[in-house]
C-alpha positions in Angstrom: -1.7 -5.9 9.0 -2.9 -3.6 11.6 -3.9 -0.2 10.2 -3.5 3.1 12.1 -6.4 5.6 12.1 -4.7 7.8 9.5 -4.3 4.7 7.3 -8.0 3.9 7.1 -8.4 5.1 3.4 -5.4 2.9 2.5 -6.9 0.0 4.3 -10.1 0.3 2.2 -8.2 0.3 -1.1 -5.9 -2.6 -0.1 -8.9 -4.5 1.2 -10.8 -4.0 -2.1 -7.7 -5.1 -4.1 -7.5 -8.3 -2.1 -11.2 -9.0 -2.6 -10.7 -8.7 -6.4 -7.7 -11.0 -6.3 -9.7 -13.6 -4.3 -12.4 -13.5 -6.9 -9.9 -13.8 -9.7 -8.4 -16.9 -8.2 -11.9 -18.4 -8.2 -12.1 -17.7 -12.0 -14.9 -15.2 -11.6 -13.6 -12.6 -13.9 -10.6 -12.2 -16.3 -10.2 -8.5 -15.8 -10.2 -8.6 -12.0 -6.4 -9.0 -11.7 -5.9 -5.9 -13.8 -8.3 -4.0 -11.6 -6.5 -5.3 -8.5 -3.2 -4.2 -9.9 -4.6 -0.7 -10.5 -5.8 -0.5 -6.9 -2.3 -1.7 -5.8 -0.7 1.1 -7.6 -3.2 3.6 -6.1 -2.5 2.2 -2.6 1.3 2.4 -3.2 1.0 6.0 -4.2 -1.2 6.8 -1.2 1.2 5.0 1.2 4.1 7.1 -0.1 2.1 10.3 0.3 1.0 9.4 3.8 4.5 8.7 5.0 6.3 11.4 3.2 5.6 14.1 5.8 4.3 12.5 8.9 3.7 15.0 11.7 5.1 14.2 15.2 1.9 12.7 16.5 1.6 10.3 13.6 5.2 9.4 14.0 4.4 8.6 17.6 1.6 6.3 16.5 3.9 4.6 14.0 6.7 4.1 16.6 4.1 2.3 18.8 2.7 0.2 16.0 2.2 -3.4 17.3 3.6 -4.9 14.2 7.0 -3.2 14.2 9.9 -5.6 14.8 10.8 -5.9 18.5 14.1 -6.4 20.3 13.7 -10.2 20.1 13.3 -10.0 16.3 16.5 -8.0 15.9 18.4 -10.4 18.1 17.1 -13.4 16.2 18.1 -11.9 12.8 21.2 -9.9 13.5 23.0 -11.9 16.2 24.4 -15.5 16.4 25.0 -17.7 19.4 22.8 -15.5 21.6 23.0 -16.7 25.2 20.5 -14.8 27.4 21.7 -14.0 30.9 19.0 -13.5 33.6 18.7 -11.8 36.9 20.3 -8.8 38.7 21.9 -10.9 41.5 19.9 -8.9 44.0 16.1 -9.3 43.6 15.1 -11.2 40.5 14.6 -11.4 36.7 12.9 -8.6 34.7 11.3 -10.0 31.6 11.0 -6.5 30.1 14.7 -6.4 29.5 16.5 -8.9 27.2 20.3 -9.2 27.5 23.1 -11.6 27.1 26.2 -12.6 25.2 26.1 -13.0 21.4 28.1 -12.6 18.2 27.5 -9.7 15.8 29.2 -10.1 12.4 30.9 -13.1 14.0 32.5 -10.9 16.7 31.6 -11.4 20.4 29.5 -8.7 22.0 26.9 -8.0 24.7 23.3 -7.0 23.5 20.7 -5.4 25.8 17.2 -4.2 24.9 13.6 -3.6 25.9 11.1 -6.2 24.8 7.4 -5.2 24.6 6.0 -8.6 23.5 3.9 -9.2 20.4 0.5 -10.5 21.7 -1.6 -10.0 24.8 0.1 -12.8 26.8 3.6 -11.9 25.9 3.0 -8.2 26.5 1.8 -8.9 30.0 4.7 -11.2 30.6 7.1 -8.5 29.3 5.3 -5.7 31.2 4.9 -3.9 27.9 8.6 -3.2 27.8 8.6 -1.1 30.9 11.5 -2.2 33.0 11.6 -2.4 36.8 14.7 -1.7 38.9 16.0 -5.3 38.5 16.0 -4.8 34.7 18.3 -1.8 35.0 20.5 -3.6 37.5 20.7 -6.6 35.2 21.9 -4.2 32.4 24.5 -2.8 34.8 25.7 -6.4 35.5 26.0 -7.1 31.8 27.8 -3.9 31.0 30.3 -4.7 33.8 30.8 -8.1 32.1 31.3 -6.5 28.8 33.9 -4.1 30.2 35.8 -6.8 32.0 36.1 -8.9 28.8 36.5 -6.0 26.4 33.2 -6.7 24.5 31.3 -4.0 22.7 27.8 -3.3 23.9 24.8 -2.9 21.6 21.5 -1.6 23.1 18.1 -1.6 21.5 15.7 0.9 23.0 11.9 0.4 22.8 10.0 1.5 25.9 7.3 4.0 26.9 9.4 4.5 30.0 10.4 2.8 33.2 7.7 1.1 35.1 6.1 3.6 37.6 4.5 1.0 39.9 4.7 1.0 43.7 6.9 -2.0 43.9 9.4 -0.6 41.5 9.6 2.6 43.5 10.0 0.7 46.7 13.0 -1.2 45.2 14.7 2.0 44.0 13.6 2.7 40.5 15.2 6.1 40.2 18.5 4.9 41.7 18.6 1.9 39.4 18.1 4.1 36.3 20.8 6.5 37.5 23.2 3.7 38.1 22.6 2.3 34.6 23.1 5.7 33.0 26.3 6.1 35.0 27.5 2.7 34.0 26.9 3.6 30.3 29.3 6.5 30.8 31.9 4.5 32.6 32.6 1.5 30.5 35.7 1.5 28.4 34.3 -0.4 25.4 32.3 0.8 22.4 28.6 1.4 23.2 26.1 1.9 20.4 22.3 2.4 20.7 19.5 2.2 18.3 16.0 3.5 19.1 13.8 1.0 17.3 10.4 2.2 18.5 9.7 4.4 21.5 12.5 6.0 23.5 10.7 7.1 26.6 12.2 9.2 29.4 14.9 8.0 31.8 13.9 4.4 31.0 15.4 4.9 27.6 18.4 7.1 28.6 19.5 4.4 31.0 20.5 2.2 27.9 21.3 5.1 25.6 24.1 7.2 27.1 26.2 5.8 24.3 29.1 6.7 22.0 26.8 6.5 19.0 23.0 6.8 19.0 20.9 6.0 16.0 17.1 6.2 15.5 14.9 4.5 13.0 13.2 7.1 10.8 9.8 6.8 12.4 10.8 6.1 16.0 10.6 8.7 18.8 12.8 9.7 21.7 11.5 12.1 24.4 11.7 13.1 28.1 8.0 12.2 28.5 5.2 10.8 26.5 3.0 13.3 24.6 0.0 12.2 26.7 1.9 12.7 29.9 3.2 16.1 28.8 -0.3 17.3 27.8 -1.7 16.2 31.1 0.9 18.2 33.0 1.0 21.3 30.9 -2.6 21.7 29.9 -4.4 19.3 32.3 -5.8 17.7 29.2 -4.3 14.5 27.7 -6.3 15.1 24.5 -3.7 17.8 23.6 -1.2 15.1 22.9 -0.8 16.3 19.3 0.3 19.8 20.5 2.6 18.1 23.0 4.2 15.9 20.4 5.0 18.9 18.3 6.5 20.8 21.2 8.6 17.9 22.5 10.7 17.7 19.3 10.7 13.9 19.7 11.2 12.9 16.0 14.5 11.5 14.7 14.7 14.4 12.3 14.4 17.0 15.1 16.8 15.2 17.4 19.4 14.9 14.6 19.3 18.6 14.1 19.7 19.2 17.8 22.7 16.9 18.0 21.0 14.4 20.4 21.4 11.5 18.0 24.0 10.8 15.4 22.2 8.8 12.7 18.8 8.3 11.2 18.1 4.9 9.7 15.7 4.9 6.8 12.7 2.6 7.1 10.8 0.8 4.2 8.0 2.8 2.7 5.1 2.6 5.2 7.3 2.0 8.2 9.3 -1.0 9.6 6.1 -2.9 10.2 5.5 -3.3 6.5 8.9 -4.9 5.8 10.4 -6.0 9.1 13.3 -8.0 7.5 14.4 -5.0 5.5 14.2 -2.7 8.5 16.2 -5.1 10.7 18.9 -5.5 7.9 19.2 -1.7 7.7 19.7 -1.5 11.5 22.4 -4.2 11.2 24.3 -2.2 8.6 24.2 1.0 10.7 25.4 -0.9 13.8 28.3 -2.3 11.8 29.2 1.3 10.6 29.0 2.7 14.1 31.2 0.0 15.6 33.7 0.5 12.8 34.1 4.2 13.7 35.4 3.1 17.2 37.4 0.1 16.2 40.8 1.7 16.9 39.8 3.7 20.0 41.3 2.8 23.4 39.2 2.6 26.6 40.1 6.1 27.8 39.3 7.5 24.4 35.9 5.8 24.3 35.0 7.1 27.7 36.1 10.6 26.9 34.3 10.5 23.5 31.1 9.4 25.2 31.2 12.0 28.0 32.1 14.8 25.6 29.1 13.9 23.4 26.7 14.6 26.2 28.5 17.7 27.5 28.3 19.1 24.0 24.5 18.6 24.0 24.3 21.0 27.0 26.5 23.5 25.3 24.3 23.5 22.2 21.2 24.0 24.3 22.7 27.0 26.1 24.1 28.5 22.9 20.7 28.1 21.2 
């Protein structure tokens, strides 16, 4: 388990409890198991207290936690017969974006998501989940396929943002993001999105202009990273805590603002502590969101989706 900075006191307690259990297994003390159990209770209480009222910056750290389940984990546990489809038919394959045909609850669908990777090698291979233009163009191709065969689209968002490198800009990064966002609004099939970690900038919106948008309890969704915002506003990236507060990037704030529709509860201590439970919770919410649109016709789905985003602007002006 990787501990975040604010979890250091918890790490000390859990480490001590594990030491005592190790000694008990070696028969070095009959009362050590009881002492370990007492420390476990203390650690459990501390964990609940730490996660009860996380501030926006701490939520940002949790959303970025390397042990949180990634897109590939959700696909493996929630979907059957997943068949990945590669390439944008224009330039190449983008390994930061996973997508293909699958079955969800035994019904055919298309699933698309950002994949960050889970170790140094895979993170480099996946470009840390930051998609290039070909990733967004692949998503457009898959959404076209879903529309043609009347398949619902499920997207899993987890990216710090679109890749800002020179090559990506040369190949039309902004245009690709815009086309993907446009395609989300055009398809006549149900489109549901879950932000499972970071939802950064246009790189996230390109997959998330959906009929229903849900966020995991400790995920974030914002127009810019707190560090980037702090660098622009205060010329000081160390003011990221103030920026995180101002950005209103938490699921709780965004639900109040009408930007998202649902908050998915995480296990105590975050999805990284019980990945299987978190993934199962996401599966239940996807099922519920799809059920809400089961009887809607293509024109109704498109109107519903467009109206959702028009209403956000009206709320902002009214507020």
